Structure formats: structure tokens, C-alpha cells
Rosetta silent file (secondary structure, phi, psi, omega in degrees, C-alpha in Angstrom):
SEQUENCE: MKASSVVSSLALLAGSAVSALPLKGCADKPAAFLLAGDSTTAVQSAGGGGWGTGFLATLTNGAVGTNYGHNGRTTVSFVEGGDWALVIADVKSKASSYATYFGHNDQKEAAGISVEQFTANLQNLGEEVRAAGGEPVFVTPLSRRKYDDDGKIILDLADQVAATIVAANAINARYIDLNAGSVAYLEAIGLENATQYNLVEGDFTHLNAAGSVVFGNLVSGLLGKLGKRFSKYTVEDAEIAAAIAAGEFILPSV
SCORE:     score description
SCORE:     0.000 S_00000001
   1 L     0.000  158.106 -174.876  111.018   89.310  100.345 S_00000001
   2 L  -134.440  162.035 -176.747  110.150   86.990   97.598 S_00000001
   3 L  -147.366  157.113  172.056  108.222   83.801   97.136 S_00000001
   4 L  -139.002 -141.949  179.450  107.511   80.922   94.756 S_00000001
   5 L   -57.911  -34.743  173.466  105.841   77.559   95.233 S_00000001
   6 L  -129.800  137.289 -175.613  107.544   77.513   98.585 S_00000001
   7 L  -103.608  136.384  174.421  108.685   80.687  100.268 S_00000001
   8 L   -81.669 -170.337 -171.690  111.867   81.141  102.154 S_00000001
   9 E   -67.083  139.655 -179.143  112.073   83.455  105.074 S_00000001
  10 E  -119.609  123.542  178.479  110.402   86.783  104.787 S_00000001
  11 E  -110.147  124.274  177.586  111.352   89.646  107.021 S_00000001
  12 E   -98.201  119.719 -179.948  109.024   92.585  107.314 S_00000001
  13 E   -97.119  105.755 -176.091  110.797   95.701  108.380 S_00000001
  14 E   -80.045  143.271 -153.555  108.220   97.883  110.053 S_00000001
  15 L    91.598  -16.315  176.378  108.775  101.388  109.443 S_00000001
  16 L  -150.897 -155.269 -176.129  109.098   99.212  106.334 S_00000001
  17 L  -165.503 -113.888 -167.400  107.364   95.451  105.372 S_00000001
  18 L  -143.771  134.842  174.719  106.429   92.000  104.023 S_00000001
  19 L  -162.898  174.693 -177.591  106.800   89.661  101.069 S_00000001
  20 L  -146.846  134.417  176.150  108.081   86.170  100.428 S_00000001
  21 L  -144.095  141.911  178.383  110.444   84.395   98.036 S_00000001
  22 L   -75.305  140.696  176.391  112.223   81.061   98.318 S_00000001
  23 L  -103.342  164.764 -178.976  115.958   81.273   98.578 S_00000001
  24 L   -55.989  134.545  176.698  118.485   78.742   97.307 S_00000001
  25 L    81.277    6.704 -175.985  118.520   75.589   99.379 S_00000001
  26 L  -120.628   19.745 -174.271  115.215   76.407  101.074 S_00000001
  27 L   -63.833  -18.849 -178.563  112.707   74.732   98.783 S_00000001
  28 L   -95.147    6.650 -176.799  111.574   72.432  101.590 S_00000001
  29 L  -106.388  139.770  178.762  110.789   75.268  103.990 S_00000001
  30 L   -73.568  163.745  175.955  107.384   76.947  104.327 S_00000001
  31 L   -63.824  137.680  178.247  106.936   80.682  103.964 S_00000001
  32 E  -132.350  127.740 -179.594  107.763   82.489  107.176 S_00000001
  33 E  -109.583  113.683 -177.923  106.853   86.104  107.904 S_00000001
  34 E  -110.576  118.791 -174.459  108.930   87.678  110.659 S_00000001
  35 E   -99.734  120.141  177.339  107.769   91.116  111.778 S_00000001
  36 E  -115.229  125.370 -177.971  110.318   93.492  113.277 S_00000001
  37 E  -178.227 -164.556 -178.037  109.078   96.832  114.516 S_00000001
  38 L  -100.897 -156.596 -175.243  107.816   99.046  117.299 S_00000001
  39 L   -69.370  -14.998  177.298  104.533   99.195  119.237 S_00000001
  40 L   -86.531    2.060  169.565  102.529   99.881  116.071 S_00000001
  41 L  -110.181  -31.244 -169.571  103.517   96.377  114.932 S_00000001
  42 L   -64.118  166.552  176.250  103.448   94.655  118.329 S_00000001
  43 L   -66.531  156.634 -179.162  100.690   92.573  119.911 S_00000001
  44 L   -67.143  131.664  179.640   97.974   94.430  121.817 S_00000001
  45 E  -155.687 -178.511  179.305   98.970   95.256  125.401 S_00000001
  46 L   -64.227  -25.805 -175.518   98.694   98.048  127.936 S_00000001
  47 L  -102.445    0.621 -178.678  101.639   99.797  126.303 S_00000001
  48 E   169.852 -173.114 -179.579  100.862   99.426  122.649 S_00000001
  49 L   161.566  135.501 -177.285   99.418   97.386  119.843 S_00000001
  50 L  -139.201 -151.661 -172.648   99.589   97.409  116.071 S_00000001
  51 L   -87.132   -8.785 -172.024   98.736   95.602  112.858 S_00000001
  52 H   -58.080  -48.309 -178.415  100.990   92.562  113.365 S_00000001
  53 H   -62.031  -43.614  178.955   98.508   90.222  115.039 S_00000001
  54 H   -63.043  -38.166  178.603   95.827   91.016  112.478 S_00000001
  55 H   -66.825  -46.661 -176.986   98.229   90.408  109.625 S_00000001
  56 H   -59.999  -26.038  178.142   99.489   87.059  110.916 S_00000001
  57 L   -70.670  -12.334  179.850   95.873   85.854  111.011 S_00000001
  58 L   -90.012   -5.644 -176.081   95.759   86.203  107.198 S_00000001
  59 E   -69.633  145.937 -176.077   98.532   83.657  106.586 S_00000001
  60 L  -150.662  179.045  177.747   97.590   80.487  104.727 S_00000001
  61 L    53.665   40.593  175.052   98.968   77.535  102.738 S_00000001
  62 L    84.489   -1.625  178.868  101.388   76.519  105.469 S_00000001
  63 L   -67.641  147.206  178.074  102.905   79.958  105.993 S_00000001
  64 E  -125.708  165.262 -179.672  103.982   80.794  109.526 S_00000001
  65 E  -157.986  155.839  176.734  104.792   84.064  111.219 S_00000001
  66 E  -137.067  134.492  178.719  106.166   85.668  114.365 S_00000001
  67 E   -97.991  106.376  178.187  105.548   89.184  115.630 S_00000001
  68 L   -95.095    9.757  178.948  108.771   90.582  117.107 S_00000001
  69 L   -55.262  138.993 -174.481  107.315   94.077  117.472 S_00000001
  70 L  -135.675  125.109 -178.738  108.449   95.681  120.734 S_00000001
  71 L   -54.953  133.916  174.007  106.907   98.699  122.428 S_00000001
  72 L    79.220   -0.308 -175.332  109.080  101.804  122.420 S_00000001
  73 L   -79.438  149.531  171.369  111.789  100.399  120.165 S_00000001
  74 L  -116.784  178.417  176.487  113.711  102.342  117.517 S_00000001
  75 L   -65.089  -17.528  176.861  116.029  101.057  114.803 S_00000001
  76 L   -89.184  -53.855 -175.152  118.809  101.523  117.364 S_00000001
  77 H   -69.919  -24.534  176.442  117.267  100.122  120.557 S_00000001
  78 H   -63.825  -35.620  177.655  115.751   97.140  118.701 S_00000001
  79 H   -78.835  -50.897 -175.439  119.298   96.056  117.926 S_00000001
  80 H   -65.485  -28.494 -178.454  120.952   97.082  121.184 S_00000001
  81 L   -83.958   -3.629  176.289  118.203   95.504  123.296 S_00000001
  82 L    97.644   -7.234 -179.596  118.638   92.063  121.725 S_00000001
  83 H   -63.735  -41.077 -176.350  115.411   91.881  119.696 S_00000001
  84 H   -63.981  -36.573  178.842  117.241   91.936  116.390 S_00000001
  85 H   -61.120  -35.955  177.893  119.418   88.970  117.324 S_00000001
  86 H   -66.300  -41.328  179.224  116.249   86.919  117.853 S_00000001
  87 H   -62.846  -48.438 -177.590  114.944   87.902  114.431 S_00000001
  88 H   -63.192  -38.487  177.054  118.189   87.017  112.671 S_00000001
  89 H   -62.570  -38.527  179.293  118.370   83.659  114.456 S_00000001
  90 H   -68.936  -40.735  176.873  114.823   82.948  113.293 S_00000001
  91 H   -57.950  -45.150 -178.611  115.656   83.967  109.725 S_00000001
  92 H   -64.713  -36.938 -177.132  118.570   81.524  109.726 S_00000001
  93 H   -78.629  -29.370 -176.918  116.481   78.672  111.109 S_00000001
  94 H  -104.964  -14.884 -171.274  113.503   79.221  108.822 S_00000001
  95 L    52.520   39.730 -172.922  115.186   80.788  105.816 S_00000001
  96 E   -98.001  173.607  179.257  112.127   82.950  106.041 S_00000001
  97 E   -82.604  159.142 -177.355  111.165   86.402  104.909 S_00000001
  98 E  -136.142  137.161  178.345  111.470   89.371  107.166 S_00000001
  99 E  -119.705  137.748  178.466  109.553   92.617  107.364 S_00000001
 100 E  -120.234  140.724 -175.755  110.696   95.707  109.146 S_00000001
 101 E  -146.683  102.408  175.981  108.553   98.547  110.376 S_00000001
 102 L  -133.116  177.553  176.095  109.902  101.442  112.394 S_00000001
 103 L   142.919  -44.759 -175.808  109.481  105.191  112.362 S_00000001
 104 L   -61.416  -44.452 -178.190  107.172  106.285  115.162 S_00000001
 105 L   -86.998  -32.041  176.063  109.844  106.193  117.871 S_00000001
 106 L   -61.583  -29.057 -177.962  112.822  107.019  115.638 S_00000001
 107 L   -69.147  -28.667 -173.152  110.983  110.242  114.818 S_00000001
 108 L   -65.468  137.580 -178.390  110.885  111.422  118.431 S_00000001
 109 H   -57.061  -36.122 -177.928  113.399  114.124  119.329 S_00000001
 110 H   -64.129  -23.638 -179.497  114.391  112.232  122.482 S_00000001
 111 H   -70.776  -27.010  179.830  115.622  109.310  120.357 S_00000001
 112 L    66.605   30.430 -177.995  118.338  111.480  118.823 S_00000001
 113 L  -112.103  115.371  178.882  118.069  109.669  115.481 S_00000001
 114 L   -72.857  163.008  177.013  118.308  111.797  112.343 S_00000001
 115 H   -60.754  -37.804  179.554  116.396  110.920  109.187 S_00000001
 116 H   -64.273  -41.756  178.917  119.728  110.104  107.556 S_00000001
 117 H   -68.861  -39.490  177.309  120.658  107.709  110.350 S_00000001
 118 H   -57.324  -45.877  179.220  117.186  106.147  110.255 S_00000001
 119 H   -60.694  -47.439 -179.897  117.616  105.498  106.536 S_00000001
 120 H   -63.495  -39.072  179.035  121.056  103.970  107.026 S_00000001
 121 H   -61.622  -44.065  179.416  119.817  101.819  109.910 S_00000001
 122 H   -62.871  -43.442  178.162  117.019  100.387  107.776 S_00000001
 123 H   -58.706  -44.136 -179.653  119.429   99.623  104.947 S_00000001
 124 H   -63.108  -41.720  178.952  121.740   97.809  107.348 S_00000001
 125 H   -61.865  -43.887  179.135  118.877   95.750  108.779 S_00000001
 126 H   -61.491  -42.792  179.687  117.796   94.738  105.303 S_00000001
 127 H   -65.729  -35.880  178.914  121.303   93.708  104.312 S_00000001
 128 H   -67.501  -35.001  176.240  121.686   91.657  107.490 S_00000001
 129 H   -62.238  -46.017  179.065  118.482   89.782  106.670 S_00000001
 130 H   -61.662  -42.969 -179.474  119.856   88.896  103.253 S_00000001
 131 H   -62.837  -27.395  179.896  123.168   87.809  104.730 S_00000001
 132 L   -85.471   -4.313  177.720  121.248   85.488  107.064 S_00000001
 133 L   101.322    8.778  178.930  119.452   83.882  104.104 S_00000001
 134 L  -109.111 -177.910  176.802  116.156   85.767  104.197 S_00000001
 135 E  -125.874  123.167 -178.461  114.574   88.481  102.113 S_00000001
 136 E   -79.807  144.095  171.061  113.708   91.878  103.591 S_00000001
 137 E  -131.040  128.317 -177.476  110.483   93.698  102.815 S_00000001
 138 E   -95.470  143.124  179.680  110.054   97.251  103.999 S_00000001
 139 E  -125.936  124.097  177.687  106.770   98.674  105.272 S_00000001
 140 L   -69.566  154.661 -173.291  106.198  102.405  105.616 S_00000001
 141 L   -62.237  139.303  171.822  104.802  103.508  109.009 S_00000001
 142 L   -58.090  136.052  179.417  101.120  103.146  109.801 S_00000001
 143 L   -66.943  145.623  166.513   99.486  106.583  109.873 S_00000001
 144 L   -74.247  157.116 -178.029   98.460  108.148  113.147 S_00000001
 145 L   -98.142   59.474  179.939   94.753  108.929  113.336 S_00000001
 146 L  -116.167  128.162 -173.493   95.167  112.688  113.694 S_00000001
 147 E  -115.040  151.454  171.553   93.111  115.002  111.482 S_00000001
 148 L   -89.827 -176.483 -175.599   93.272  118.681  110.584 S_00000001
 149 L   -67.542  -15.786  179.228   90.232  120.975  110.493 S_00000001
 150 L   -96.682    7.771  179.217   89.468  119.916  106.911 S_00000001
 151 L    79.881   14.552  178.038   89.254  116.224  107.787 S_00000001
 152 L   -97.485  145.637  177.387   92.627  115.407  106.267 S_00000001
 153 E   -68.326  135.691  175.195   95.201  113.260  108.033 S_00000001
 154 L   -75.687  119.482 -173.863   98.157  115.210  109.401 S_00000001
 155 L   -86.256   67.175 -174.876  101.165  113.771  107.580 S_00000001
 156 L   -85.562    2.966  176.925  103.535  113.903  110.533 S_00000001
 157 L  -115.708   18.305 -173.911  105.499  110.818  109.459 S_00000001
 158 H   -57.804  -40.924 -179.292  106.341  112.047  105.959 S_00000001
 159 H   -65.072  -40.322 -179.321  110.099  112.059  106.541 S_00000001
 160 H   -71.014  -34.082  176.094  110.075  108.504  107.911 S_00000001
 161 H   -63.114  -50.344 -179.597  107.902  107.305  105.032 S_00000001
 162 H   -60.911  -40.197 -179.244  110.275  108.787  102.465 S_00000001
 163 H   -64.506  -38.290  179.054  113.295  107.377  104.301 S_00000001
 164 H   -62.747  -42.941 -179.976  111.824  103.879  104.304 S_00000001
 165 H   -67.736  -40.735  176.851  111.295  103.981  100.549 S_00000001
 166 H   -60.284  -44.597 -179.332  114.793  105.366   99.979 S_00000001
 167 H   -62.524  -44.121  179.430  116.270  102.571  102.112 S_00000001
 168 H   -61.767  -47.335 -179.106  114.351   99.878  100.247 S_00000001
 169 H   -65.124  -33.902 -177.682  115.361  101.231   96.849 S_00000001
 170 H   -63.167  -31.044 -179.748  118.987  101.623   97.937 S_00000001
 171 L  -110.970   14.014  177.636  119.341   97.887   98.515 S_00000001
 172 L    57.350   45.641  178.489  116.908   96.864   95.761 S_00000001
 173 L  -106.486  160.042  176.055  114.381   95.461   98.232 S_00000001
 174 E   -79.072  155.117  173.795  110.614   95.342   97.976 S_00000001
 175 E  -149.309  158.427  170.947  108.417   97.638  100.025 S_00000001
 176 E  -123.817  146.526 -177.091  104.746   98.365  100.592 S_00000001
 177 L   -98.622   79.010  177.852  103.358  101.805  101.387 S_00000001
 178 H   -64.019  -32.713 -179.571  101.193  101.130  104.424 S_00000001
 179 H   -61.679  -49.770 -179.886  101.256  104.824  105.255 S_00000001
 180 H   -61.767  -42.184  179.861   99.603  105.851  101.993 S_00000001
 181 H   -64.560  -41.582 -179.411   97.064  103.041  102.263 S_00000001
 182 H   -72.351  -36.433  176.590   96.144  103.857  105.848 S_00000001
 183 H   -60.915  -46.674 -178.807   95.924  107.604  105.144 S_00000001
 184 H   -60.178  -44.579 -179.039   93.520  107.006  102.260 S_00000001
 185 H   -68.414  -43.446 -178.283   91.275  104.747  104.331 S_00000001
 186 H   -65.214  -38.024  177.443   91.309  106.983  107.409 S_00000001
 187 H   -67.993  -31.862  179.481   90.416  110.065  105.390 S_00000001
 188 H   -70.473  -37.236 -175.169   87.555  108.160  103.790 S_00000001
 189 H   -91.024  -20.704  176.856   86.008  107.023  107.091 S_00000001
 190 H    83.861  164.992 -174.123   86.610  110.214  109.101 S_00000001
 191 H   -60.105  -47.122 -175.140   87.681  110.987  112.651 S_00000001
 192 H   -58.243  -44.504  178.006   84.610  109.690  114.504 S_00000001
 193 H   -70.865  -39.370 -176.851   84.898  106.244  112.967 S_00000001
 194 H   -61.382  -33.269 -179.044   88.692  106.185  113.158 S_00000001
 195 H   -64.310  -18.648  179.988   88.640  106.662  116.939 S_00000001
 196 H   -73.643   -6.444  174.378   86.941  103.273  117.243 S_00000001
 197 H   -96.877   -2.907 -178.152   90.289  101.698  116.364 S_00000001
 198 E   -64.827  139.377  177.294   92.070  103.436  119.267 S_00000001
 199 L   -60.311  -46.184  174.145   93.716  101.124  121.794 S_00000001
 200 L  -140.757  165.317 -179.033   92.377  103.342  124.570 S_00000001
 201 L   -57.181  130.793  178.388   90.532  106.645  124.576 S_00000001
 202 L    86.542   -4.355  178.682   92.764  109.429  123.301 S_00000001
 203 L   -96.242  101.612 -176.792   95.400  107.097  121.810 S_00000001
 204 L   -98.331   16.816  179.294   95.497  107.937  118.104 S_00000001
 205 L  -112.562  -50.935 -175.182   98.629  105.884  117.429 S_00000001
 206 L   -88.721  159.291 -175.295   98.068  102.334  118.701 S_00000001
 207 E  -110.250  143.020  169.281   95.373   99.905  117.583 S_00000001
 208 L   -80.870 -175.782 -175.534   92.866   97.829  119.502 S_00000001
 209 H   -61.338  -41.201  179.409   92.111   94.255  118.417 S_00000001
 210 H   -65.464  -41.157  178.110   89.587   95.325  115.768 S_00000001
 211 H   -63.509  -37.392  177.425   92.009   97.894  114.387 S_00000001
 212 H   -61.281  -40.450  178.920   94.735   95.265  114.182 S_00000001
 213 H   -64.474  -46.387 -177.901   92.448   93.086  112.088 S_00000001
 214 H   -63.368  -52.380 -175.601   91.535   95.922  109.712 S_00000001
 215 H   -77.965  -23.781  171.034   95.037   97.251  109.165 S_00000001
 216 H   -65.655  -37.209  175.396   96.575   93.776  109.221 S_00000001
 217 H   -69.372  -33.601  175.340   94.292   92.946  106.318 S_00000001
 218 H   -61.775  -43.831  176.273   95.394   96.145  104.607 S_00000001
 219 H   -59.153  -44.514  178.879   99.006   94.934  104.877 S_00000001
 220 H   -57.536  -46.010 -179.591   97.938   91.585  103.438 S_00000001
 221 H   -63.854  -40.366  178.785   96.274   93.270  100.480 S_00000001
 222 H   -65.304  -39.498  177.603   99.279   95.459   99.768 S_00000001
 223 H   -65.702  -40.292 -179.782  101.570   92.443   99.849 S_00000001
 224 H   -58.694  -30.021  179.627   99.241   90.548   97.560 S_00000001
 225 L   -71.643  -12.120  177.297   99.683   93.256   94.945 S_00000001
 226 L   -77.660  -10.569  176.637  103.366   92.371   94.797 S_00000001
 227 L   129.010  174.782 -175.390  102.420   89.155   93.011 S_00000001
 228 H   -62.016  -28.445 -178.928  101.447   85.521   93.457 S_00000001
 229 H   -61.823  -22.411  177.338  104.534   84.750   95.468 S_00000001
 230 H  -100.276  -44.178 -175.234  102.908   86.814   98.219 S_00000001
 231 H   -64.709  -18.885  177.246   99.204   86.374   97.559 S_00000001
 232 L   -68.951  -28.655 -171.414   99.607   82.596   97.875 S_00000001
 233 L  -110.333   -8.383  175.628  100.558   82.899  101.533 S_00000001
 234 E  -140.080  123.936 -174.711   98.497   85.828  102.808 S_00000001
 235 L  -127.713  124.619  178.877   94.828   86.286  101.937 S_00000001
 236 L   -67.561  150.713  166.897   92.629   89.203  102.971 S_00000001
 237 L   -67.776  129.167 -173.124   89.206   88.726  104.489 S_00000001
 238 H   -60.955  -41.300 -178.204   86.859   89.502  101.586 S_00000001
 239 H   -67.107  -41.753  179.276   84.478   91.699  103.596 S_00000001
 240 H   -67.816  -42.258  179.334   87.277   93.755  105.123 S_00000001
 241 H   -60.649  -40.858 -179.989   89.050   94.108  101.787 S_00000001
 242 H   -65.672  -40.464  179.621   85.838   95.337  100.162 S_00000001
 243 H   -64.848  -43.943  179.083   85.257   97.904  102.913 S_00000001
 244 H   -62.127  -45.048 -178.735   88.802   99.249  102.646 S_00000001
 245 H   -62.412  -35.662 -178.790   88.561   99.470   98.861 S_00000001
 246 H   -86.767   -6.768 -176.860   85.243  101.334   99.095 S_00000001
 247 L    69.088   34.651 -178.541   86.431  103.603  101.897 S_00000001
 248 L  -108.781  136.249 -179.293   83.676  102.330  104.174 S_00000001
 249 L   -64.768  137.367  175.140   84.067  101.960  107.922 S_00000001
 250 L  -140.479  138.811  179.306   84.125   98.409  109.254 S_00000001
 251 L  -126.280   92.660 -177.254   84.532   97.209  112.840 S_00000001
 252 L   -62.729  145.632  174.125   85.236   93.465  112.874 S_00000001
 253 L   -79.616  133.145 -178.073   84.028   91.469  115.854 S_00000001
 254 L  -131.657    0.000    0.000   87.013   90.053  117.730 S_00000001
């Protein structure tokens, strides 16, 4: 997604992600960040929770956002279940940007989705956002908080990360590498600290409210590096940004 003085719709594709640019005929519309993804994007609940809520709290200068993340969804079921139609309708009404983020559920054997199909699905979603008047931004999947015996994160989403980047490049869309950013931070703070972001004990995938704030700010920072068109509408909390940059554990009060 792309942005200027005023940003058109921005779609963040989770599993992919977020940026903002005004499109023709949309100069009077504020930046809009629409998050499409699975439970690692969705609001905190008994069944999941991700970075989306924390990210939307970083929006500023009139930008608006909606978290369409849905627990258990894949790039297939998000469309078939009707979630995608809501996103596209919102893109058309706001001319806003869209971010997509999937991967965790598409990866599961039970989903029956190959890496090749996952890549093609992401490309199709991005193209549909453009056709609706928005700009897609892809976000690679948030890392799970699973460590090996040497304190390194187990890179069990590597195929989905690579596929997201391939999909973004294939349609000449922007992307941010949330996976790489989250891996670096998690390895710096270690397992004991990382577990404090778990939604519930033993859940090393979903985020509690504090974790959403931390990793939502990480998304904000990554988007900001794409240029002023993004940094104008999403601003990291300075203390959280400093902790992430230094690799120091932080647990925001929420």
C-alpha cells in the first residue's frame, strides 16, 4: 500500500502486511488500514489473539483501521467464509490500504493447502485489493515462540515466509518481514521472557494484550521504514521501539 499527504485504502495481508498510498480520486479520504488474517492478527479472545489490536493503536493523523483477523482462517476459508467480501467492500468504501497476513493455518496438513497454492492465493488477494481501488501490503507471519536447545527460534514457518515474499514481488506489491523482526527480538529476550506474551499458559502462538502492543508496535516500525507515506499515519511508542531495537524485554501495562 502506498501513501502521500492523504492515504487511500491500505490492505494488510497477514501472512503478509501494511502500508498506505493515496489512489486516484481518493485525495479526500483518510488513510485506512484494513487487516486481513488469521488468529495471529485477530483481537484477543479465548480462541486467539495477535498483533492487530496493538498495531491499530499506533495510527495517527486521521488514519483509521479495522481488524478483520479471524481465528482459524486460511487463505481459502477466509474467502469462502465471507470475511474477504467484507474487506473488499470496505476497501471500495474507504479507498483504503489493505494488509494481509496468513500462514499459520495454511501451513497445517489438515488444511490441504500447498505452498504453491498459498502463494497463488496471496497473489490473487492482492490483485483483488488493487481492483477494488486499494493497495495491498503483505506481512510475513509472526514467529511462534518456540526455541531449540541453543535458544534459537525454530523456523517452522520458513516456507510460508518465503511464499509471502514471492507473492508480493510477483505483483510488485510492498511487504514487511514481520517474521524476521519477531525472530530477532524473541531470540534477544529469550524463552522465559517470551512466555510472558503468551495468550494462555502453553500457547506459544497467540498473543495476550501486552504481546499485541509489543508486536503491533513492531509492525508499525517496519511500516515506517517504507517511507513517510507510512510513517505519517502509524507511529511507534518510543519506549517500546527502543526496547525492540536494543533487544530488551518490555511488558507494557495494558
